[in-house]
C-alpha positions, 0 to 999 in steps of 0.5 A: 404581885409578879405576873407569869406573863408567858402563861397569860393569854391575850384577854388577860394581857388586855386586862393588864394593860387596862390596869397599867393605863396602857392602850389595849392594843399593846397586849397583842404586841406583847403576846407577839413578841413573847411567842414569836419574835422573842421566842425565836431570838438566839445569839452566842448565848443560845437558849439563855438569851431569851431570859436576859433582860427580856422586857428591855429587849421588847423593841416594839414597846415604849421604854416606859412600858418595858420598865413597868413590865420588868417590875410587875411581870416575870418569865420563868427561866427555862435554862438549858443545863445539858444537851445530848445528841443521839446518833440518829439526830434526836436531841435531848435537853435537860432544863432547869425551871426557876419559878418564884415558888421553888428553887428550880425543878429539872425536866427533860424535852426531846427534839426529833426529826422526821420527813415531815418536819421537827417534833418536840416532845415536852414535859407537862410536870416535873416528875409524875405521880401515875406510877406506870411501872415501865416508865422512868418518869414516875421514879421519884414521884411528882415535884410539881406541875409546870405552867403553860408558859414553862411548856411553851418555853420548852418548845421555843428552846428546842425550836432554836436548834431548828428552822421550825417546830412543826409538831408538839407531843405532850408525852414527856415527863408527867401526865398531861391531864393531871395538869389539865388547866395549864395544858389547856392554856398551853394549847391555846397559846401555842396554837394562837395565830399571833404566836407560834401558830402551830395547828391543833392537828399537829399537837398530840396529847398522851394520857394513861387514862384519866377518864373524867378528864378525858370526858372534859377534854372531849367536851372542849372539842379541840382538834388535837390528836389524843393518844391513850396508853392501853398496854393490856386488854383486861383490867388485870393486865392493865393494872399490872402495868398502870396503877390508874387502871385500878381506879378506872376499869377498861370498860370505863376507859373505852366508853370515854374513848367512844365519847371523845370520838363522838364529840370530836370526830377525831381518831384516837391512837392507842399506845400498846407497849409490847412486852415479851411474854406478858402482853404480846401473844396472838390471843391478846392481839385478837382480844385487842382487836375485839376490844377496839372493834368499830372504833375510829382508832389506830394502834401504835405498837411500842416494843418496850424500851429498857430503862436504867430503873429498877424495872429493867430486869422485869420487862424486855421488848417483844422482838421485831418479827413477833411485833409484826405478827401481832400487828398483822393480827390487828390489821386483818381484824380491821384495826390499823396498826403500826410499830413505832420507830424508837428514836434516841435510845442511846441517850435515854430519850425514847418512850418511857426513858425520860428521867432514867439517867436524870442528872442535875 
């Protein structure tokens, strides 16, 4: 049986070393090479270099062990098919993931530059089954879940275009909590001190509101940032945007959010896609403030981004001045709020646009 070695934690690697009659300390050496040394290597072949005979290049291991690993383990290739650079510097990648179970799926990731450093927005699934009507990622449905190693590979690939990735957001294609176990493993791997060592507070997970999984996440008491897609103040409004809202009513969602805050003492960011004439009235702003009153939270207002899907004619973004008025209502009612700056719109890399101009 071939092992997905990039998805294995150190405990599993130690068990593997026992099976292979190797010293346990080799596990740390393998992990460190995979998630730090090997991940940062690049030559004239760029991102592809990581997957060209990776085990043979593990120069911190004896040759015999490298040969055994090449026969028993595998790193799922994350091959860069296309790279686009926005006028604002944002980079969008089209990757092909070649797993043992399929001929390869295509996903997109985005590298963004801020004053505080570089952030990578990664995908957790190939496609998505949530069906949110303003999000192009749902078009075509779900192909499959990504492994923890495939999530790490996106970070490492984007990282080769910058000195260091300082933050990761799980906001690309897919619903992270719909791939719960793999996402939890990804967080374990990417935050490990012997690997990329990205702090938990520099990781943001975005969900459309899978209430049971939100509660399970809360019980892990991770120090990551949680972003919850809201987009409306009533079940009817949320349901018109997000089918999941029909399964988990807004009162259940808010209760789960309070449960999360209570266990983690972490602030929740509520994402609210401002859509002209639909959910952007001053009455709705006051309803939103009342709904979130007393919560440790922040509202991120996102004027909806146009996509090249069948939904683009139905929705249009709230103008900036009206968005600012909406934000001021929240602020005056004690709810911190900002308007998100859209990056990469010209290459369809902004929120909701991934997969909208999907090319294989």
